[in-house]
N, C-alpha and C positions, 0 to 999 in steps of 0.2 A: 205237589202240595195243588190243595184244591181250589176253587176258581175262586173262593171265600179270603183265604189265605193270602194267591197273588194280587188281588187286589186291593187288601191289608197291604201287604209289602210294596206295592207304587204306592202308595199312599202315604207311608212311613219315609219313602223316598224323597217325596214331596215337599213332605213338611220339613225334613232335615237339611233340605236345599236350602231354605229359608232362616236369619237369621230369629232371634225371639229375646222379648222383654219376660222377666219373671214376674209373676203374676203375686211374688208376695208369701207364696205358699208353698211349700213343696208337693204337699199333697195336692195342688190345681196344677203345679208346673208337672207332676208325672203324669196326670189327669190327662194333662194335654201336649204329651210328649216333647215336654222341655221348655215347656213357658208359653206365655201368647203368642200367638202366627202372625206375619207379618204378612200382607197384601191379602186378606182374607176377611170374611165373617164371621165372628162368634156369636151362635144368640142362645141368649140364658131366659129361660121360661122359670115360671112356675107363680102359686099365690102369694100374696100379700104377708110382710112377716119371714120370708123365705130365708132372704139374706143377697137378695140379687142388688138391690144399689149399694151395698157395702159392699160385693165385690166391684161392682163399676167406680165407685171410691179407690177403691183401692191398686186397682190395675189404673184409673189416670194416677196416683200417687209414683206409683212404681215406674211408670214412662217417664213423669217429668220429672224424679229423681236423676232417671237412667241416663237424662239427654239437660241436667242442668246447667252447665256449661253451653248449650246451645242457644241464638238470640230466638226471642218469637215463640210465641203458644204451638206447645209441643203436644198438648193436650185439647180435645174441640169437645164439650160437654151439651149432648143436644137437649135439653130440659124440657120434657112435655110436661110431665106432673108435678113440677114445683117444687120436684125433689132434690136438688143439689143442696148441699150442706158444706158451704168453704170449712165451719167450725169440727166436722165432724173428721176433714182431712189435715188438719191442724191436730188433732187430737191423737191420730193415727200416728201421724210424721214424729211428733214429739214423742211419744213411746219409745219409736221406733230410737230414738233420737238421730233424726232428720232433721236438713234445713227444710222449715216448714214456709219459710218466706220466698226462698227460690221455688221449692212448688210450687206455691198457690201461682207466682208469677207464669209458670210452666202452664197454667190450666184457663181454657177462656170458655165460660158459662155462658150459655141463648136459648133462653126461656124462649120456647115455642108453643105456640095458646091455639094454634088449627094447621088443617094441614097444608094451606099454603105457603102459612112460616114456618112449617116444615121442611119443605119442601125448598122455599128459601134461601133458608138455613146450608141444607148442602150444597145448592149450586153457589155459594159466596165460597162454601173449602174449596171448592175444585178451583174456581176462578181468582179467588183476594190473594195476592201475594205476599198481603200479612200472614195470612196461613202458608206459605210454600213448606215452614219448616212442621208442621204439625206431623207424628210420628201413631198416633188414636183419636181414633173418634168413636165417641159414645154417644150410645140413644137412646135413653132411659125411659120409659114405659112406649117403644116405638108406635105399639096401636090406639095406644087412647082418644089422639086426637081422628086418627082414621073412623075409631066407632063413634066418637062422639058428632062429625061434620056427615056423614052418611048413614044417619042413625034409622032413615027408613026402608022396611023389607026391599022394596022395587029396587033402592040404591047397593045391597049387597054385589054385587054383580060390578057393580061401577068403583065401590071401594076394592074390592079384590084387587083389580085392573092397575087402580092406582098404585096402590100398596106392593104389587109386585112390580110397577116398574120405579118408585122409588127406591125398593131391595135395589132392584139392576143397579140404578145409579150410583148409589152406595158400593157396590159391589166392583162396577167399572173406575170408579174412584180406588180405592184399592189395588186395586191389580195393577193398574197405571202407574200411581205412588207409590207400591211398596207401603202402605201404610195399613191400621191394624183396627177393624170396625169392630164396636162389640154393640149389639142388641139384647135390652131388654124387656123381657113380654109379658104380659103375666095370662092367665088360665081360663076356663069357662068352662059350661058344663056339656057338654054335648049326649043329655041324655042317657039311655041306657046305653051308650057306647063310655060313659065313664066321663072324666074329668080329660081336655086334651090343651095344646096354645091357642091361643086369641091367634084366629085367622092365620094358624102357623103353614097352611099348604100355599099360602102367598108367599111365605119367608122361606120356607126350607130350599127351594130349589138353589139361592143365593149362599147358603150358610156351610161353610167349611163343617163346621162344628156344631152341634147342639145340646145343650145343657139344660135339663130339668134339674130345679132347686125343689125339694119340700122339707118338710117336718115330720118325723114320727115321734109320737110324744115328746118331750125335751129336746131331740134329738135332729141335729140338720145333716140332710146329706146334698150332694150334688152327681147326677145319674147320666152319663155320654148315653145320649137317645140316636144320635146322628154324628159319626155314618154307624150305623148299627152292625156290630160284628160281637162283639159279647157283654156288650151295653155295661164299662166299669162304672164303679162309682167309687164315691169318698165322703166318709164320713168328717165335718169338722165342726168347729167350734168359731160365735163371735167375741171377741173381747175389745180392749181399748186401742190394742194394736190392729185389730182387721180380722182378718179373715185369718184361721190357724189349721 
């Protein structure tokens, strides 16, 4: 067995020990080794309109539905770009013949407009007893506030350091409390190097999986780019029920 195969076997062993929630898509469940993993971070990035936020909505729905009989908020949706749409979650739930009222009761959205508010929201998730039953934290468009608040060229180093500390704090919370964390992020041009994840080098050390969402003609794809083994990918569609 090669070193890469041995490393992959160790990763699979670690993944298989952790319980998982279904993503609501058999294709994504398979891509992630059986569902959305606990105690770690999944980073999803891509251009606008590739399905990142829809994937976030669907995982919020599926987690809240799985824990519908448990009291308190099960999902925290940290909304950095004003993207949270409860009516879309209701549409997904009702198309799947699920109880949309109970599902929404299990999801708490927090709109953050600055890095300071984003960090404060994470601190509250970690310390507030009201969030003790939380099992999924979603940070939608994780870098938008960092890029806006640290906009000067001379601030790039400070931005990267602050973002890395923020990601590390979320990784600590995920590991300590056994919860799942989902980031969504944009892409940016890197000149001759092509397109890459926005400030991805600050996030990569803390994510177990990184998925690149992209479109080719009218089709949508998700490709696993971290860990770098065979780089598997899936073709998916978005309809009234969500991602299929």
